[in-house]
Backbone bond lengths (Angstrom), bond angles and torsions (degrees), N, CA, C in turn:
res aa  C-N    CA-C-N  psi(-1)  N-CA   C-N-CA  omega(-1)  CA-C   N-CA-C  phi
1 M - - - 1.426 - - 1.565 114.18 -
2 R 1.311 120.86 147.87 1.289 121.10 175.10 1.573 113.91 -91.98
3 C 1.389 117.28 160.35 1.375 115.32 -172.07 1.482 112.46 -67.43
4 E 1.310 120.98 -31.18 1.378 123.14 178.82 1.569 108.92 -58.66
5 Q 1.375 119.39 -39.64 1.321 125.14 -170.88 1.663 107.72 -73.02
6 V 1.342 111.25 -42.53 1.344 118.71 175.85 1.512 116.69 -58.89
7 K 1.298 115.64 -47.91 1.386 121.86 179.37 1.503 114.12 -64.32
8 S 1.467 117.52 -23.85 1.359 117.82 177.94 1.501 110.63 -80.32
9 L 1.358 121.16 -12.93 1.342 125.12 -177.81 1.540 118.24 -105.15
10 L 1.420 112.75 4.46 1.500 115.87 -173.45 1.498 114.30 -72.71
11 N 1.456 113.46 -29.68 1.419 111.46 179.38 1.606 110.39 -71.25
12 D 1.343 118.15 -31.68 1.386 128.67 178.90 1.559 104.87 -67.33
13 Y 1.328 117.88 -43.35 1.379 123.20 178.45 1.519 112.21 -59.00
14 C 1.409 117.86 -51.76 1.339 122.64 -175.63 1.585 107.03 -62.98
15 E 1.308 116.98 -28.80 1.469 122.88 -172.55 1.474 108.42 -85.08
16 R 1.367 119.23 -7.77 1.418 126.50 -175.10 1.459 116.63 59.93
17 S 1.300 122.24 29.13 1.426 134.75 178.14 1.358 117.89 -88.94
18 L 1.351 119.91 -4.54 1.432 125.77 -177.56 1.592 109.78 -85.36
19 S 1.402 113.31 150.59 1.446 115.59 177.99 1.571 112.82 -71.99
20 E 1.311 121.78 165.89 1.335 121.64 -167.80 1.582 105.90 -63.17
21 A 1.475 114.30 -43.00 1.548 117.34 -172.63 1.535 102.29 -67.01
22 M 1.291 131.04 -44.52 1.403 136.92 -171.52 1.623 100.53 -63.86
23 R 1.271 116.26 -47.33 1.493 112.80 -174.06 1.605 113.06 -68.89
24 E 1.257 114.99 -29.06 1.395 119.14 176.26 1.531 110.38 -68.05
25 R 1.322 117.18 -40.98 1.436 122.77 -178.24 1.638 107.30 -65.89
26 V 1.354 116.66 -39.93 1.381 115.17 -175.93 1.545 109.57 -72.40
27 E 1.372 116.21 -35.67 1.343 116.80 179.89 1.522 116.42 -73.48
28 A 1.351 117.41 -24.26 1.426 123.17 171.10 1.530 110.17 -65.99
29 H 1.262 115.02 -40.62 1.565 119.49 179.21 1.555 108.15 -68.55
30 L 1.264 117.44 -39.12 1.517 120.73 -174.80 1.387 107.01 -67.47
31 R 1.302 127.28 -35.21 1.449 129.84 -177.92 1.519 112.90 -62.42
32 G 1.341 115.07 -25.54 1.432 118.03 -174.87 1.649 114.98 -115.79
33 C 1.374 105.51 4.01 1.628 111.70 -176.34 1.439 108.16 -116.92
34 A 1.384 129.36 111.38 1.356 123.04 172.21 1.477 114.05 -71.12
35 A 1.204 119.49 -38.69 1.493 120.70 176.80 1.531 115.59 -58.54
36 C 1.170 117.15 -43.82 1.567 121.10 172.23 1.443 109.85 -64.55
37 Q 1.378 117.00 -37.31 1.460 117.48 176.29 1.399 115.61 -57.87
38 R 1.391 114.44 -46.53 1.517 118.85 171.82 1.389 118.46 -58.91
39 E 1.406 115.98 -40.33 1.406 123.52 176.35 1.685 110.16 -61.89
40 L 1.226 113.30 -42.28 1.553 119.77 174.47 1.402 110.13 -56.46
41 Q 1.439 122.12 -52.23 1.325 123.34 177.95 1.534 116.01 -56.89
42 F 1.232 115.44 -40.13 1.506 121.82 172.31 1.403 114.95 -60.83
43 V 1.351 121.76 -46.93 1.451 124.94 176.50 1.671 109.32 -63.19
44 Q 1.256 114.52 -43.28 1.443 117.59 -177.00 1.644 107.77 -60.69
45 A 1.306 114.49 -40.69 1.446 117.32 175.08 1.445 111.83 -57.10
46 I 1.312 116.80 -44.76 1.572 120.95 178.55 1.519 104.20 -57.04
47 W 1.366 122.19 -48.90 1.461 121.50 -170.38 1.551 104.98 -69.51
48 R 1.207 125.16 -39.07 1.445 123.93 173.45 1.508 110.97 -56.73
49 G 1.231 119.32 -47.08 1.446 121.33 168.70 1.475 120.27 -50.53
50 L 1.345 114.23 -42.23 1.505 119.68 177.35 1.487 111.18 -67.85
51 R 1.325 119.56 -32.83 1.482 121.10 -177.45 1.517 109.13 -68.83
52 T 1.379 116.09 -32.79 1.531 119.62 -178.32 1.395 116.14 -80.14
53 M 1.484 119.18 -6.26 1.358 121.94 177.07 1.514 114.59 -71.47
54 P 1.298 120.68 142.97 1.639 119.81 -175.11 1.485 102.79 -72.50
55 E 1.337 114.32 141.69 1.602 121.94 171.93 1.566 107.60 -69.21
56 V 1.226 108.20 135.48 1.525 116.01 179.92 1.562 106.48 -100.12
57 A 1.302 115.74 114.27 1.495 121.50 -175.32 1.567 107.29 -84.79
58 P 1.289 116.61 141.49 1.583 117.28 177.32 1.489 106.87 -67.21
59 P 1.316 117.72 160.05 1.499 125.36 172.34 1.505 107.90 -51.70
60 A 1.325 116.39 152.54 1.406 124.63 -176.76 1.719 103.80 -71.72
61 D 1.312 107.57 -39.23 1.515 109.58 -175.59 1.545 115.10 -90.85
62 L 1.258 123.02 14.08 1.416 133.53 -170.18 1.711 105.44 -56.90
63 H 1.356 110.14 -44.42 1.653 111.61 176.62 1.445 112.67 -65.82
64 A 1.408 116.18 -44.67 1.480 120.64 -175.77 1.605 108.26 -63.62
65 R 1.324 114.05 -38.34 1.511 116.67 179.32 1.595 110.40 -62.38
66 I 1.372 112.45 -46.87 1.527 115.58 -175.64 1.562 107.44 -58.68
67 M 1.424 110.46 -48.52 1.452 112.76 -176.90 1.498 115.25 -61.85
68 T 1.294 114.37 -31.89 1.578 118.48 174.86 1.316 105.37 -62.17
69 H 1.298 125.49 -43.48 1.506 124.75 -173.92 1.513 109.01 -70.12
70 V 1.251 116.52 -36.09 1.549 118.51 179.61 1.487 113.38 -68.29
71 R 1.481 115.92 -44.07 1.360 118.15 170.43 1.460 120.84 -57.13
72 A 1.374 111.42 -39.79 1.490 112.31 -176.81 1.536 108.74 -74.47
73 N 1.232 121.01 -28.13 1.445 121.26 171.65 1.576 113.87 -65.37
74 T 1.318 114.28 -36.04 1.473 125.61 -177.46 1.535 106.36 -66.18
75 R 1.377 111.94 -45.23 1.477 116.52 -178.64 1.483 116.47 -64.21
76 A 1.452 109.95 -38.67 1.471 117.38 177.71 1.335 115.15 -64.77
77 R 1.481 122.27 -33.57 1.369 124.47 177.14 1.524 113.20 -74.49
78 E 1.301 118.23 -35.05 1.445 118.96 173.09 1.486 112.42 -68.93
79 A 1.273 121.04 -34.55 1.553 124.06 174.70 1.549 107.28 -61.79
80 Q 1.236 119.30 -37.46 1.425 117.53 -175.85 1.572 109.23 -73.90
81 G 1.299 115.48 -33.85 1.505 118.82 178.52 1.520 111.97 -66.79
82 R 1.388 117.85 -21.55 1.499 121.01 179.88 1.545 108.58 -89.98
83 I 1.183 122.03 -21.92 1.551 120.73 -178.13 1.594 111.05 -48.98
84 A 1.312 115.95 -42.75 1.400 123.14 -171.42 1.542 109.75 -56.80
85 L 1.469 110.84 -42.56 1.521 112.42 177.75 1.458 117.81 -66.80
86 W 1.346 120.72 -29.63 1.491 117.30 173.16 1.593 113.04 -73.18
87 R 1.240 118.73 -19.08 1.526 118.67 -174.89 1.488 107.73 -73.47
88 W 1.378 117.87 -18.41 1.480 118.61 178.19 1.485 115.16 -105.00
89 A 1.403 112.66 23.99 1.541 115.61 177.23 1.706 101.29 -76.07
90 G 1.297 108.42 139.64 1.476 118.02 -179.59 1.503 112.71 -84.76
91 A 1.314 109.92 176.95 1.567 115.56 171.78 1.563 115.49 -56.52
92 A 1.360 113.08 -35.97 1.453 117.22 179.87 1.535 110.37 -57.89
93 A 1.295 116.11 -47.53 1.357 116.89 -177.84 1.552 112.69 -66.32
94 V 1.369 119.59 -30.33 1.416 119.26 -179.03 1.549 107.06 -70.06
95 A 1.402 114.76 -42.02 1.483 120.97 -177.91 1.691 109.12 -60.88
96 A 1.406 111.08 -39.90 1.408 110.26 -176.68 1.533 109.78 -71.19
97 G 1.296 117.66 -33.71 1.461 120.32 174.42 1.573 111.22 -62.54
98 L 1.310 118.25 -39.37 1.391 118.47 -179.04 1.551 107.89 -70.11
99 F 1.230 123.17 -32.26 1.399 128.07 -178.50 1.628 107.56 -67.06
100 I 1.467 114.67 -44.56 1.389 116.41 -178.55 1.355 112.28 -68.80
101 M 1.399 122.54 -31.15 1.473 124.41 -179.98 1.512 105.41 -69.48
102 G 1.336 119.57 -43.56 1.435 117.39 -178.75 1.492 112.81 -65.07
103 F 1.362 120.65 -28.63 1.431 123.49 178.05 1.454 106.99 -72.18
104 F 1.179 124.62 -42.20 1.589 124.57 -174.38 1.605 104.15 -78.70
105 A 1.200 120.94 -32.13 1.515 122.50 -175.17 1.546 103.44 -65.10
106 A 1.440 118.14 -30.90 1.552 115.01 -179.20 1.594 109.22 -76.55
107 Q 1.308 116.90 -10.38 1.496 112.41 -178.48 1.516 109.72 -75.98
108 S 1.412 113.46 163.82 1.456 116.23 -173.13 1.377 114.11 -60.65
109 D 1.314 121.47 -35.66 1.455 132.65 -172.65 1.496 113.29 -89.09
110 G 1.306 119.60 -9.29 1.373 128.52 174.80 1.551 109.49 72.96
111 V 1.432 112.62 176.54 1.548 115.85 -170.60 1.501 113.29 -67.61
112 Q 1.301 115.71 -25.98 1.541 118.80 -179.05 1.440 109.96 -68.38
113 A 1.339 122.63 -43.50 1.352 124.69 177.94 1.460 115.98 -65.46
114 A 1.387 110.82 -37.75 1.506 118.16 -179.79 1.595 112.02 -63.64
115 F 1.323 110.94 -36.72 1.548 112.36 178.32 1.457 109.93 -101.15
116 G 1.308 125.98 18.44 1.339 128.26 -178.77 1.427 118.85 61.88
117 F 1.401 119.41 19.61 1.410 124.09 174.81 1.520 116.03 -64.84
118 G 1.397 115.28 -25.81 1.378 119.37 -179.83 1.487 116.47 -76.75
119 A 1.278 114.73 -9.99 1.453 119.83 -172.40 1.645 110.46 -71.30
120 K 1.251 119.22 164.38 1.433 121.43 -178.27 1.552 104.34 -67.79
121 P 1.505 111.94 131.13 1.428 114.27 -177.22 1.569 112.48 -68.13
122 N 1.369 117.50 153.02 1.464 121.44 179.06 1.544 105.87 -73.18
123 P 1.354 113.58 141.61 1.489 115.87 179.50 1.508 109.33 -65.67
124 P 1.315 118.30 149.13 1.520 126.70 -177.15 1.684 104.71 -57.13
125 V 1.362 110.18 143.90 1.478 115.08 171.29 1.544 113.31 -62.58
126 Q 1.198 124.18 120.81 1.451 125.34 170.46 1.521 112.04 -75.21
127 T 1.222 114.38 122.32 1.508 118.70 177.53 1.534 106.41 -117.87
128 P 1.357 109.16 135.94 1.484 113.71 178.11 1.555 116.41 -58.45
129 Q 1.363 116.30 130.80 1.479 116.71 175.18 1.422 117.73 -77.37
130 P 1.320 119.00 147.09 1.502 117.04 174.52 1.463 120.84 -57.58
131 V 1.242 121.79 145.53 1.387 124.37 -178.77 1.518 112.86 -61.54
132 Q 1.246 119.53 135.14 1.424 125.83 174.77 1.553 110.19 -65.69
133 A 1.303 123.46 111.58 1.384 126.75 179.13 1.526 116.75 -84.94
134 G 1.325 116.48 147.85 1.410 117.65 177.73 1.468 114.65 147.09
135 V 1.385 122.19 -162.96 1.442 127.94 171.71 1.490 107.92 -118.65
136 F 1.298 114.75 124.07 1.382 123.46 -171.19 1.553 109.93 -125.44
137 L 1.504 117.05 146.51 1.346 122.70 179.14 1.522 104.52 -114.99
138 E 1.381 119.51 122.25 1.464 120.23 -174.42 1.564 105.04 -133.12
139 Y 1.353 110.94 135.82 1.592 117.16 176.20 1.668 101.49 -100.37
140 R 1.350 104.80 131.24 1.473 118.42 -178.05 1.573 105.19 -118.61
141 A 1.336 109.58 140.40 1.479 120.26 172.28 1.484 116.14 -81.64
142 T 1.339 121.12 124.60 1.465 119.87 179.83 1.479 108.19 -82.24
143 A 1.360 118.82 -178.01 1.423 122.63 176.23 1.608 112.06 -63.65
144 D 1.319 118.50 -30.30 1.480 118.05 -179.86 1.596 112.71 -93.44
145 G 1.391 112.37 14.71 1.500 116.49 177.26 1.428 116.46 90.95
146 V 1.360 120.85 -8.16 1.433 120.68 -173.00 1.499 103.91 -81.95
147 R 1.530 110.40 142.18 1.432 121.08 175.29 1.470 114.24 -88.31
148 V 1.289 121.11 118.37 1.478 124.90 -174.18 1.636 107.15 -110.64
149 P 1.314 111.73 127.00 1.611 115.24 175.79 1.623 107.50 -72.50
150 V 1.315 107.15 131.34 1.471 114.14 172.36 1.485 112.22 -127.92
151 L 1.375 119.60 129.70 1.494 123.77 -179.34 1.409 108.08 -92.81
152 E 1.371 118.15 120.88 1.451 120.84 178.68 1.524 108.81 -109.82
153 A 1.296 119.10 146.38 1.440 129.15 173.30 1.539 112.07 -135.92
154 R 1.240 118.77 119.26 1.357 126.20 173.80 1.512 114.85 -143.51
155 M 1.484 114.86 141.25 1.320 119.54 -170.38 1.482 110.09 -134.92
156 N 1.410 122.01 146.34 1.364 124.03 168.73 1.547 121.56 -81.30
157 R 1.273 109.00 -1.67 1.569 119.95 173.11 1.492 106.24 -146.03
158 E 1.424 110.97 158.68 1.356 116.03 -175.37 1.512 116.16 -68.78
159 A 1.340 124.22 140.67 1.465 126.39 -171.50 1.464 104.31 -150.62
160 T 1.374 116.59 161.91 1.406 129.82 177.55 1.569 105.32 -105.52
161 A 1.226 119.69 143.41 1.465 123.64 179.54 1.611 115.40 -151.25
162 E 1.277 120.68 152.22 1.373 127.43 172.48 1.483 112.00 -138.74
163 L 1.256 115.02 145.18 1.534 125.82 176.65 1.456 111.55 -119.17
164 H 1.357 119.88 119.03 1.452 128.60 -179.28 1.501 108.62 -112.58
165 Y 1.351 109.56 153.79 1.389 117.90 173.60 1.486 106.12 -130.11
166 A 1.541 111.28 134.69 1.409 119.52 178.33 1.529 111.08 -99.40
167 P 1.308 113.47 115.27 1.483 114.19 -176.38 1.533 112.73 -63.98
168 E 1.291 118.12 139.98 1.498 132.36 173.86 1.601 101.82 59.23
169 G 1.269 117.90 33.90 1.412 119.25 170.11 1.549 115.57 66.17
170 D 1.422 111.68 19.48 1.641 114.52 -178.68 1.534 105.42 -108.52
171 A 1.276 114.07 107.99 1.492 121.19 177.40 1.443 114.21 -60.68
172 K 1.364 115.10 -25.38 1.442 118.33 -174.39 1.620 114.88 -80.55
173 T 1.323 114.77 -13.97 1.437 118.19 179.29 1.578 106.75 -76.93
174 E 1.357 114.99 176.04 1.466 117.98 -179.48 1.462 106.80 -67.50
175 L 1.256 119.89 131.32 1.528 125.15 177.86 1.539 107.84 -81.11
176 I 1.332 110.50 143.96 1.355 120.51 177.68 1.577 109.07 -101.12
177 V 1.309 112.50 132.28 1.535 120.64 -179.67 1.561 105.98 -77.90
178 V 1.338 110.72 116.93 1.581 121.62 173.30 1.536 110.54 -85.45
179 W 1.507 111.00 -47.42 1.440 115.02 -178.24 1.455 111.12 -160.67
180 S 1.275 118.78 140.38 1.380 123.24 -176.78 1.560 107.54 -140.66
181 G 1.236 120.51 147.59 1.510 125.18 173.10 1.433 112.46 158.40
182 R 1.405 120.05 -153.83 1.384 127.08 -169.51 1.573 108.71 -119.40
183 L 1.301 113.21 134.91 1.475 119.51 -178.83 1.497 104.09 -97.48
184 L 1.355 117.59 120.37 1.460 127.25 176.72 1.443 117.72 -93.94
185 P 1.273 123.01 135.26 1.419 128.14 179.85 1.494 105.61 -48.66
186 G 1.407 117.05 131.12 1.298 125.07 169.71 1.566 114.57 87.29
187 K 1.307 123.51 -2.76 1.209 133.09 -167.89 1.555 111.06 -121.89
188 T 1.325 119.67 123.51 1.486 121.66 -174.63 1.490 111.52 -100.18
189 V 1.327 115.61 134.86 1.551 120.07 169.21 1.385 108.95 -92.97
190 E 1.423 120.19 134.12 1.411 119.51 177.91 1.465 107.08 -128.02
191 I 1.371 117.95 125.68 1.503 117.90 -177.24 1.611 105.06 -124.61
192 P 1.332 116.56 111.40 1.463 122.00 176.80 1.658 107.32 -67.36
193 L 1.275 117.20 128.13 1.460 124.28 176.41 1.540 119.13 -91.72
194 Q 1.195 119.27 -9.34 1.448 126.52 178.46 1.451 110.50 -47.74
195 T 1.368 112.60 -53.73 1.535 117.54 -176.96 1.615 109.71 -57.80
196 L 1.346 116.14 -46.17 1.422 116.61 179.09 1.433 112.92 -62.70
197 L 1.311 121.18 -35.44 1.416 121.75 178.44 1.547 112.44 -63.74
198 H 1.310 114.38 -42.32 1.552 121.87 178.65 1.597 107.40 -64.27
199 T 1.363 113.99 -40.65 1.444 120.41 -177.55 1.520 111.01 -59.77
200 S 1.307 110.91 -51.66 1.596 120.83 -171.36 1.531 109.23 -69.67
201 G 1.197 118.00 -37.26 1.398 119.08 -178.21 1.566 113.70 75.07
202 E 1.346 117.28 5.33 1.467 126.74 -178.79 1.496 113.18 -85.17
203 R 1.292 121.54 161.46 1.456 127.28 167.08 1.416 111.45 -77.75
204 V 1.333 119.77 -19.57 1.451 118.40 176.10 1.523 106.12 -141.24
205 L 1.297 111.06 138.76 1.566 116.43 177.53 1.481 109.74 -102.18
206 T 1.335 116.93 121.54 1.377 120.43 -176.46 1.609 110.84 -96.35
207 L 1.377 117.17 116.20 1.421 124.23 178.65 1.419 109.88 -117.67
208 R 1.576 112.64 143.84 1.397 115.11 169.74 1.535 108.69 -126.76
209 W 1.384 104.36 124.07 1.415 116.42 -173.59 1.530 114.68 -98.60
210 T 1.203 125.84 112.16 1.495 126.65 -178.79 1.486 113.27 -101.65
211 L 1.369 115.57 120.15 1.535 120.51 -177.29 1.512 103.90 -123.52
212 E 1.338 118.26 112.73 1.421 120.96 172.88 1.568 114.61 50.13
213 G 1.360 108.21 46.43 1.480 116.96 -178.93 1.496 120.34 85.11
214 Q 1.285 117.62 -17.52 1.532 129.48 -179.82 1.454 110.80 -89.82
215 S 1.296 118.67 125.35 1.453 117.71 176.04 1.544 115.93 -106.01
216 R 1.336 109.37 149.27 1.425 121.18 171.29 1.456 116.54 -126.48
217 V 1.242 126.15 138.20 1.486 129.57 -177.55 1.616 105.77 -101.52
218 L 1.096 117.52 129.88 1.589 122.76 174.39 1.527 105.12 -118.64
219 Y 1.305 114.51 125.72 1.472 127.16 172.55 1.584 106.88 -103.92
220 V 1.215 118.73 100.36 1.476 123.68 -173.88 1.521 109.54 -107.65
221 P 1.378 122.07 115.21 1.450 125.12 -173.11 1.448 107.45 -81.30
222 A 1.286 116.04 156.38 1.537 124.53 -179.48 1.533 111.01 -84.03
223 G 1.437 113.31 -29.71 1.503 113.63 -168.78 1.539 112.40 -95.00
224 Y 1.325 117.47 172.49 1.484 126.66 176.69 1.486 103.42 -165.79
225 P 1.424 114.44 140.59 1.438 129.10 5.60 1.513 111.47 -79.46
226 P 1.352 122.87 174.15 1.486 124.30 -178.03 1.510 103.53 -82.10
227 A 1.328 120.81 159.53 1.376 133.67 170.43 1.415 114.73 -80.42
228 K 1.394 115.77 130.44 1.490 117.41 -174.12 1.570 106.93 -81.28
229 L 1.320 123.52 -37.45 1.503 127.20 -178.69 1.481 111.09 -120.77
230 A 1.293 118.62 153.88 1.495 118.34 175.48 1.573 102.01 -158.88
231 S 1.371 116.94 161.21 1.381 123.43 174.39 1.609 105.31 -130.12
232 L 1.406 107.38 125.48 1.523 119.17 -174.44 1.459 111.98 -133.81
233 R 1.239 121.59 146.39 1.495 132.71 164.95 1.433 111.82 -135.00
234 L 1.352 113.71 119.17 1.558 118.77 -171.47 1.559 104.20 -151.63
235 Q 1.313 104.61 158.37 1.469 120.69 171.23 1.546 108.98 -141.88
236 A 1.259 122.77 105.22 1.523 119.83 -170.78 1.546 106.93 -156.96
237 K 1.209 108.38 178.07 1.573 120.88 172.07 1.560 101.53 -72.46
238 L 1.343 111.08 152.80 1.545 116.00 -174.85 1.618 107.02 -57.51
239 G 1.362 119.14 -46.39 1.397 117.71 -172.25 1.608 114.52 -56.62
240 D 1.301 108.73 -47.40 1.614 118.46 176.45 1.545 110.09 -64.39
241 A 1.372 116.32 -35.05 1.551 113.94 179.73 1.506 112.41 -71.87
242 L 1.324 115.11 -28.34 1.514 119.11 -175.85 1.537 99.75 -80.76
243 R 1.314 129.23 -37.20 1.383 129.05 176.32 1.547 108.78 -57.89
244 Q 1.308 116.97 -46.54 1.514 124.08 -177.51 1.471 108.17 -64.04
245 L 1.478 121.13 -35.67 1.412 122.97 -174.89 1.634 101.11 -74.68
246 A 1.219 117.62 -50.62 1.521 118.79 174.17 1.471 118.06 -44.08
247 S 1.307 115.66 -42.38 1.497 121.42 178.14 1.453 112.69 -75.05
248 A 1.437 117.93 -35.59 1.392 119.34 -175.75 1.547 111.28 -72.34
249 Y 1.264 114.54 -40.62 1.591 123.52 -178.35 1.573 110.47 -93.74
250 Q 1.219 118.40 -11.01 1.521 126.30 -178.10 1.554 105.66 48.79
251 T 1.332 112.76 59.46 1.425 122.20 -175.27 1.612 106.55 -138.74
252 P 1.372 117.39 132.75 1.399 117.59 179.28 1.678 111.17 -67.26
253 I 1.323 110.92 140.98 1.399 120.88 171.62 1.505 116.69 -129.57
254 E 1.210 118.50 134.46 1.494 121.85 -177.99 1.470 105.32 -114.01
255 W 1.401 117.23 140.89 1.427 124.57 -175.65 1.586 103.60 -134.00
256 A 1.381 110.86 131.49 1.403 118.00 173.74 1.588 108.56 -111.66
257 P 1.331 117.05 98.01 1.452 118.54 -175.41 1.621 111.90 -66.82
258 N 1.285 116.56 147.84 1.366 118.23 -172.23 1.597 110.90 -131.35
259 G 1.382 112.40 18.61 1.393 114.62 -172.71 1.512 116.60 145.29
260 A 1.333 116.85 -139.48 1.340 116.13 -179.76 1.657 110.74 -69.56
261 E 1.392 121.26 148.31 1.267 129.00 -173.23 1.626 109.23 -94.57
262 P 1.336 116.10 111.08 1.480 120.63 -177.23 1.494 115.56 -70.52
263 L 1.173 118.91 152.69 1.448 127.56 167.66 1.547 111.83 -87.49
264 V 1.258 112.07 120.57 1.469 120.68 -173.39 1.540 113.09 -115.92
265 V 1.233 119.95 155.13 1.534 126.39 170.99 1.492 114.29 -133.39
266 L 1.319 113.26 139.93 1.336 118.52 -172.81 1.551 110.58 -142.50
267 D 1.370 119.18 131.10 1.448 120.28 173.34 1.566 111.99 -142.47
268 V 1.348 118.84 104.35 1.364 124.11 -169.56 1.547 107.00 -136.80
269 Q 1.427 112.47 149.67 1.397 118.10 -178.04 1.655 103.37 -129.09
270 D 1.365 110.72 129.65 1.497 116.47 -178.99 1.513 113.16 42.58
271 A 1.281 114.22 60.03 1.392 124.96 -176.73 1.455 112.48 -112.21
272 T 1.345 120.89 145.53 1.412 121.92 174.64 1.581 109.68 -76.33
273 L 1.277 115.32 163.11 1.478 118.99 -179.49 1.470 117.10 -59.52
274 E 1.442 110.03 -37.79 1.542 119.38 179.29 1.582 108.46 -64.92
275 D 1.427 111.05 -44.44 1.520 111.04 176.69 1.585 114.44 -61.79
276 A 1.352 115.06 -37.21 1.362 116.75 -173.07 1.486 111.42 -73.44
277 L 1.340 114.31 -36.62 1.648 119.15 174.65 1.415 106.06 -65.36
278 Q 1.243 122.30 -51.20 1.510 119.82 -177.05 1.557 114.27 -57.28
279 K 1.282 120.91 -37.45 1.479 127.45 177.52 1.586 110.25 -76.15
280 L 1.355 112.53 -28.85 1.445 115.16 179.81 1.534 114.15 -75.02
281 L 1.390 116.60 -23.47 1.478 127.60 -172.70 1.524 110.43 -102.42
282 I 1.389 116.56 3.56 1.523 112.75 177.33 1.534 111.18 -72.52
283 G 1.380 110.63 134.62 1.406 121.65 -169.74 1.530 124.04 80.18
284 S 1.314 111.31 -2.31 1.522 118.51 172.13 1.443 115.97 -95.70
285 N 1.162 124.11 173.71 1.526 127.99 179.31 1.582 106.82 -98.79
286 Y 1.312 114.56 29.11 1.532 116.11 178.76 1.529 106.15 -117.88
287 T 1.357 118.23 157.42 1.450 122.56 170.43 1.513 105.32 -140.13
288 V 1.305 117.82 171.81 1.594 126.76 -172.21 1.348 106.09 -120.36
289 K 1.232 116.15 143.64 1.452 132.65 171.19 1.508 115.37 -137.13
290 R 1.345 114.41 136.38 1.616 117.84 173.42 1.490 113.63 -84.76
291 H 1.304 112.19 138.17 1.480 117.52 174.68 1.495 108.42 -132.60
292 G 1.374 119.79 86.67 1.270 116.04 -179.15 1.468 120.53 68.79
293 D 1.429 119.01 -116.40 1.539 121.79 179.69 1.540 110.65 -91.00
294 F 1.285 116.46 -0.51 1.569 116.46 177.94 1.497 114.55 -132.24
295 W 1.263 115.50 -179.01 1.427 121.35 -174.50 1.673 103.13 -126.30
296 R 1.330 110.40 149.34 1.475 118.22 -173.20 1.518 107.86 -122.55
297 V 1.252 123.87 120.60 1.464 126.42 173.99 1.419 109.73 -107.08
298 V 1.516 115.13 113.11 1.416 125.57 -172.42 1.434 107.30 -128.11
299 S 1.432 113.95 172.92 1.537 125.22 176.22 1.638 104.10 -59.62
300 R 1.220 115.72 155.08 1.468 120.01 169.83 1.539 107.44 -78.39
């Protein structure tokens, strides 16, 4: 087997989902390949990190909320089927309705009280909202108060995805596959990044997430809390400049490349990250948006 084939099977190997014959072929290759042995140790560290993550229990009312949504849609379809009957009501029915309205209007409580219109309105039916799809970076607090970065991916439709790691923050070197597979609707993939940060030994972890052929670059800092102000002077390609900003401010930055990587220049003193990003992107076809704990650089 070639190294590329073995590396693509390491996740299945750690999950013990390979057939006996395939497992023996993988192990035979590993016994004679030091590079794949290091890759296996890296993947095993990821799996150990996943096992230490707390299990997220679904809301107790999840089934009730789903059934409420189903019943609401059923009632809406039944109501649409009855509309046609009302369209054929004749003038006699209209006259009868006017007579009844006049009768109840003469009552002391009026027509609203007679028909119960004056009663307190029923609260609107709460229907569950669709899950927000995409790739997200979330910082979670552990039992000892440490904030751990976790990468989440969830989709409303099936999609293929890969997560790569650039050693030493250099995106030009050969990328190491951290995870690859299919994203299924309604299922969330969670990848803790703390092990990667310890393995890399860098102040910033450079990740490239490929989803259905479209790539995103994530610069995840190792430190916390973030710096409010910083002074920088740089001239570099946009990707390297964003990595330096993520390192200086110790704040996550996501970048969605849209083609050629521009050369950018920045010279700021005691500036916030927002000011630095806005000045960095002047004259480019990118803009910056804030999303919770991190910043996103996207096309205008």
